[in-house]
C-alpha positions in Angstrom: 124.0 -40.0 -10.8 123.4 -39.7 -6.9 126.5 -39.9 -4.3 127.7 -38.7 -1.0 130.6 -36.5 -0.7 133.4 -37.9 1.1 136.0 -35.6 1.1 136.3 -31.6 0.5 139.4 -29.5 -0.4 137.6 -26.5 -0.8 137.6 -26.8 -4.6 137.3 -30.5 -5.6 135.2 -32.8 -4.2 135.3 -36.7 -4.1 132.0 -37.8 -4.4 131.3 -41.9 -3.6 128.7 -42.8 -5.9 125.6 -45.4 -4.9 127.5 -48.2 -6.9 130.7 -47.5 -5.0 132.6 -45.6 -7.4 134.6 -42.7 -6.4 134.5 -39.6 -8.7 136.8 -36.4 -8.4 134.2 -33.9 -8.9 133.9 -29.6 -9.0 130.7 -27.5 -7.8 128.8 -25.9 -11.0 129.2 -22.1 -10.4 125.3 -21.5 -9.8 126.2 -22.7 -6.3 128.5 -19.8 -5.8 125.7 -17.4 -6.9 123.4 -18.4 -5.0 122.6 -16.5 -1.6 124.4 -19.0 0.7 125.8 -17.6 3.7 128.0 -20.7 4.3 131.9 -20.5 3.3 131.5 -23.9 2.1 128.4 -24.7 0.1 129.0 -28.1 -0.5 130.2 -30.3 2.6 131.5 -34.0 3.7 128.2 -36.0 4.1 126.1 -33.9 1.7 124.0 -36.2 -0.8 124.4 -34.8 -4.0 123.3 -34.9 -7.7 125.9 -35.6 -10.4 126.3 -35.1 -14.3 129.5 -35.6 -16.2 130.9 -33.2 -19.0 133.4 -34.7 -21.4 135.8 -36.0 -18.7 134.6 -34.1 -15.6 131.9 -34.3 -13.2 129.8 -31.5 -11.6 127.8 -31.6 -8.6 124.2 -30.3 -10.0 122.1 -30.7 -6.9 122.6 -30.6 -3.1 119.7 -32.6 -1.7 118.1 -31.7 1.6 120.4 -32.1 4.8 119.3 -34.0 7.6 120.9 -32.0 10.1 124.6 -30.2 9.8 127.5 -29.2 12.5 127.7 -25.6 12.0 129.8 -22.8 13.4 130.8 -19.2 12.7 133.3 -18.7 10.3 136.8 -17.8 11.8 137.7 -15.0 8.8 134.3 -13.9 7.8 132.4 -13.3 10.8 128.6 -13.0 9.1 129.6 -16.1 7.3 128.9 -20.3 8.9 131.4 -22.8 8.2 129.8 -26.3 8.2 131.7 -28.9 9.6 130.0 -32.1 8.1 126.2 -33.0 7.4 124.0 -35.9 7.5 125.3 -36.9 10.9 123.9 -39.6 13.3 126.3 -38.9 16.1 128.8 -36.5 17.0 132.2 -37.6 18.9 133.4 -34.4 21.0 137.1 -35.3 21.9 138.3 -33.3 25.1 141.2 -32.8 27.0 142.4 -31.4 30.4 145.4 -30.4 29.3 147.9 -30.5 26.7 146.0 -28.5 24.8 142.8 -27.6 27.8 139.6 -28.0 26.5 137.3 -25.0 28.1 133.9 -26.0 29.3 132.9 -23.1 27.2 134.2 -24.7 24.0 132.3 -28.0 25.5 128.9 -26.2 25.6 129.2 -24.1 22.6 129.8 -27.2 20.7 127.0 -28.7 22.8 124.4 -26.0 21.9 125.5 -26.2 18.0 124.6 -30.1 17.9 121.5 -29.4 20.0 120.2 -26.7 17.7 120.5 -29.1 14.8 119.2 -32.3 15.9 122.8 -34.1 16.4 123.5 -36.4 19.7 126.8 -35.9 21.1 128.8 -38.2 22.9 131.8 -36.5 25.0 135.4 -38.5 25.2 137.7 -37.0 27.6 140.9 -38.4 26.1 144.7 -38.6 27.4 144.2 -40.0 30.3 147.4 -41.2 30.8 148.8 -37.7 31.1 146.9 -36.6 34.3 148.0 -36.9 37.8 145.5 -37.3 40.7 144.6 -33.9 40.9 143.7 -33.6 37.2 141.9 -37.0 37.2 139.6 -35.7 40.1 138.9 -32.6 38.1 138.0 -34.4 34.9 135.6 -36.9 36.8 133.9 -34.0 38.4 133.4 -32.4 34.8 132.5 -35.6 33.3 129.7 -35.7 36.1 128.2 -32.4 35.3 127.7 -33.7 31.6 126.5 -37.2 32.5 124.0 -35.7 35.0 122.2 -33.9 32.2 122.1 -37.1 29.8 125.2 -36.5 27.8 127.1 -40.3 27.4 130.7 -39.2 28.5 133.7 -41.7 28.1 137.2 -41.4 29.9 140.4 -42.7 27.9 143.9 -42.7 26.6 142.9 -43.5 22.9 146.6 -44.3 22.4 146.8 -47.2 25.4 143.2 -48.3 26.5 140.5 -50.8 24.8 138.6 -48.9 22.4 135.8 -51.7 22.1 133.4 -49.7 23.7 133.9 -46.5 21.3 133.4 -48.9 18.4 130.2 -50.4 19.9 129.0 -46.5 20.0 129.9 -45.8 16.6 128.8 -49.2 14.8 125.8 -48.7 12.0 126.3 -44.7 12.5 127.7 -41.8 10.3 129.9 -40.5 13.1 131.8 -36.9 12.9 135.1 -36.1 15.0 135.2 -33.0 16.5 137.9 -31.0 19.1 140.9 -28.9 19.3 143.8 -29.4 17.2 145.9 -31.9 19.3 143.3 -33.4 21.4 143.9 -36.9 20.0 141.4 -37.3 17.3 144.2 -38.6 14.6 145.2 -40.9 17.2 141.7 -42.5 18.0 141.1 -42.6 14.5 144.6 -44.7 14.0 143.7 -46.8 17.0 140.4 -47.9 15.9 141.5 -48.6 12.4 145.1 -48.7 12.1 145.1 -49.0 8.1 144.3 -45.4 7.8 147.5 -44.2 8.7 146.4 -40.8 9.4 149.2 -37.9 10.4 149.6 -37.2 14.0 152.1 -34.5 15.3 153.3 -33.6 18.5 151.5 -30.9 21.1 153.5 -27.3 20.4 155.6 -27.0 23.3 155.8 -23.4 23.3 151.9 -22.6 23.2 150.4 -26.0 24.7 148.3 -26.2 21.5 147.8 -28.7 19.2 149.1 -28.4 15.5 146.7 -29.1 12.8 147.2 -32.5 11.0 143.9 -33.1 9.3 143.6 -30.4 6.6 140.5 -30.9 5.1 137.4 -33.0 6.0 136.9 -36.6 5.3 134.9 -39.7 5.5 136.1 -42.8 6.2 134.2 -46.1 6.2 135.5 -48.3 9.0 135.6 -52.2 9.1 133.3 -52.8 11.7 130.1 -51.4 10.3 130.6 -47.5 10.9 131.6 -44.5 9.1 133.6 -41.6 10.3 134.1 -38.0 9.4 137.4 -36.3 10.5 137.4 -32.8 10.7 140.0 -30.3 11.0 140.7 -29.0 14.5 139.0 -25.9 15.7 140.4 -23.2 18.4 136.8 -21.6 18.7 133.3 -22.5 18.4 131.5 -19.1 17.6 127.5 -20.0 17.8 125.3 -18.9 14.7 122.1 -18.5 13.4 119.8 -18.9 16.4 117.4 -16.5 18.6 118.7 -15.4 21.7 115.4 -16.1 23.2 116.1 -19.8 22.1 119.6 -20.3 23.5 118.3 -21.5 26.6 116.4 -24.5 25.0 119.4 -25.8 23.7 120.9 -26.5 27.3 119.1 -29.3 27.8 119.1 -28.8 31.7 117.3 -25.7 31.3 114.7 -26.5 28.6 113.4 -29.1 31.2 112.7 -26.3 33.6 111.5 -23.8 31.4 107.6 -24.8 31.8 108.1 -24.0 35.5 109.5 -20.2 35.0 106.7 -17.7 35.4 107.2 -16.4 31.7 107.2 -18.5 28.8 110.1 -16.4 27.3 112.0 -16.4 30.3 115.8 -15.7 29.3 116.6 -16.8 33.1 118.5 -13.8 34.0 116.8 -11.3 35.9 112.8 -12.0 35.4 111.0 -12.9 38.7 110.3 -16.6 39.5 112.4 -17.9 37.3 112.8 -22.0 37.6 116.5 -22.2 36.1 118.0 -19.4 38.6 116.1 -21.6 41.4 117.8 -24.8 40.3 121.1 -22.8 40.0 121.0 -21.7 43.6 119.9 -25.2 44.9 123.1 -26.4 42.8 120.9 -28.5 40.6 122.4 -26.6 38.0 126.2 -26.2 37.3 127.7 -22.8 37.6 129.8 -23.3 34.9 127.2 -24.1 32.6 125.1 -21.2 33.6 128.2 -18.7 33.3 129.0 -20.2 29.8 125.0 -19.5 28.7 125.6 -15.7 30.1 128.9 -15.5 28.2 126.9 -16.6 25.0 124.5 -14.3 25.2 126.8 -11.6 25.7 129.6 -12.5 22.9 127.4 -14.1 20.0 124.8 -10.9 20.5 125.3 -10.1 16.8 124.9 -13.7 15.6 121.5 -14.0 17.1 120.3 -11.8 14.1 120.7 -14.3 11.9 117.5 -16.4 10.7 118.5 -20.0 11.9 116.5 -21.6 8.7 118.8 -19.9 5.9 121.3 -21.9 4.2 
């Protein structure tokens, strides 16, 4: 039997078979024996081959993935944590406050998605909470990402019409991600109320979200889309890429790369660097360039990992 993993709890998996049956499955021990650097060898979105032994079902084989969304594991720095696989589109939910999403987090997510060929829509949420100054700042931030080609939306997913989001999602496998508390569960409940996903208030003490989604899960929506709800993440450490490739995943840097004097230009101190010239001319956002330098510095150890290993 073949199917798609629609929920993962770490030890048990729910697989939807090709004929629509939902099966509780475990993975064979060989997956734990293989040289897999991920903390979760099987993830939501994976296409798998199953077998039955007496009253239980086992995942025997993992088919090749089209793509993944992956980050550095929080507790095991040398391992990766895959959020989801075989995705058509990622919806990154960000907020200006309660909690605040930094441009550093946004850019790290975009870099990882770009590296693995995942399209991203950025959803600026909770507009109903912002004063005039915050709304102006949000529009400035939104313009940075729209200018370089990302689709951006500004919403109060609690109050606004969401038909445009549904239209973007239709016919696709979507993954929804962002910090805890940015409104991912509220968005899902708004676009399809019968999901009844639990929501929680923001922690007043720390102004951070509290985890409501514990495990990743895929939901089929009644307007012809699927969405993978993932647990909120506080940080997004980069993994499995060459430091000389990092600039290629900043889309506006990559467009200028051929104009640099050196084909392996890292856009730091090299002469006749087109990226540095564009930065000087305010054609590249200073926040994007600053975050690029921070990634080079903070993720130095991660760049030694081969991006093509599982």
